[in-house]
C-alpha positions in Angstrom: 108.2 102.0 97.0 106.3 99.3 99.1 105.6 95.9 98.9 102.2 94.6 98.7 101.3 90.9 99.4 98.2 89.9 97.2 96.1 86.8 96.2 94.6 87.8 93.3 91.5 86.1 93.6 90.5 87.9 97.2 88.0 90.5 96.4 89.4 93.0 99.1 93.1 92.7 97.7 92.1 93.6 93.9 90.2 96.6 95.6 93.3 97.4 97.6 95.7 97.1 94.3 93.4 98.7 92.6 93.3 101.7 95.0 97.6 101.8 94.8 97.4 102.3 91.0 94.1 104.9 91.7 96.5 106.8 94.2 99.5 107.1 92.3 101.4 104.7 94.6 104.3 103.0 93.3 104.0 99.5 94.8 106.3 95.8 94.0 103.4 93.2 93.9 104.5 89.8 94.9 101.9 87.0 95.3 101.3 85.7 99.1 100.5 82.2 97.9 103.7 81.2 95.8 106.0 83.3 97.5 104.6 83.0 100.7 106.5 85.2 103.2 109.2 83.2 105.1 109.7 83.7 108.8 112.5 86.4 108.9 110.4 88.5 106.8 107.2 87.5 109.1 109.2 88.2 112.3 110.9 91.5 111.0 107.4 92.6 109.5 105.8 91.8 112.8 108.6 94.1 114.7 108.1 96.8 112.9 104.2 96.5 112.5 103.1 97.3 116.4 100.4 95.1 116.1 99.9 91.7 117.8 100.5 88.8 115.5 96.9 87.9 115.6 96.6 90.9 113.4 98.4 88.8 111.0 96.2 86.1 110.9 94.0 85.1 108.2 90.9 84.5 110.6 87.9 84.4 107.6 89.8 82.0 105.6 88.9 78.2 105.5 92.5 77.0 107.3 92.3 78.6 110.1 88.5 77.8 110.6 90.2 74.3 109.8 93.1 74.0 111.9 90.6 75.7 114.9 93.2 78.4 115.1 90.9 80.8 117.1 91.4 78.0 120.1 95.5 77.1 119.5 97.2 80.4 119.1 96.5 81.6 122.7 98.5 78.5 123.6 101.6 79.2 120.8 104.7 80.7 121.2 105.5 83.9 119.1 108.1 81.4 117.6 105.0 78.7 116.2 102.5 81.3 115.2 106.0 82.9 112.8 106.5 79.4 111.8 102.7 78.4 110.9 102.2 81.8 109.4 105.4 80.9 107.2 104.6 77.7 106.1 101.1 78.7 104.2 100.4 82.2 102.4 96.9 81.5 103.0 96.9 81.8 106.6 98.6 85.3 106.4 96.5 88.6 106.6 95.9 90.5 102.7 96.4 92.7 101.3 99.8 92.9 103.2 102.0 96.2 103.1 105.5 96.6 103.8 106.9 100.2 103.9 110.1 101.2 105.0 109.2 102.3 108.7 105.3 100.6 109.0 103.5 97.1 108.2 99.7 97.4 107.5 97.4 94.5 107.5 94.4 94.4 105.7 92.8 97.0 103.2 91.0 100.1 104.7 90.9 102.5 103.7 91.2 105.2 105.9 94.6 104.0 107.4 95.9 103.3 104.2 96.1 106.9 103.2 97.5 107.7 106.3 100.2 105.5 106.2 100.8 105.5 101.7 100.0 109.5 100.7 
């Protein structure tokens, strides 16, 4: 079973949940705003993902833009970036899928098919 962190008002998250159901994939849903990932969780998932840390940021979100993070992230340490992500679930790219040995940020059907089927 995978853990899927979502924001229900997000159309991409709703499409992703529908895809999981249509493909009979067992998952545990976690609301990303109400149960924001902790620093330790994010650090573990980042290490497991093999992705650049920037991929964990919701770069199209209002908070990301308001904080001008596009220009600031490059000057921040990994620890500072992880703390920032842990401070507000709306900064985290979603949906975020956490499996036994993988982590996926965002919803790209081809990538989900590879990892989840």
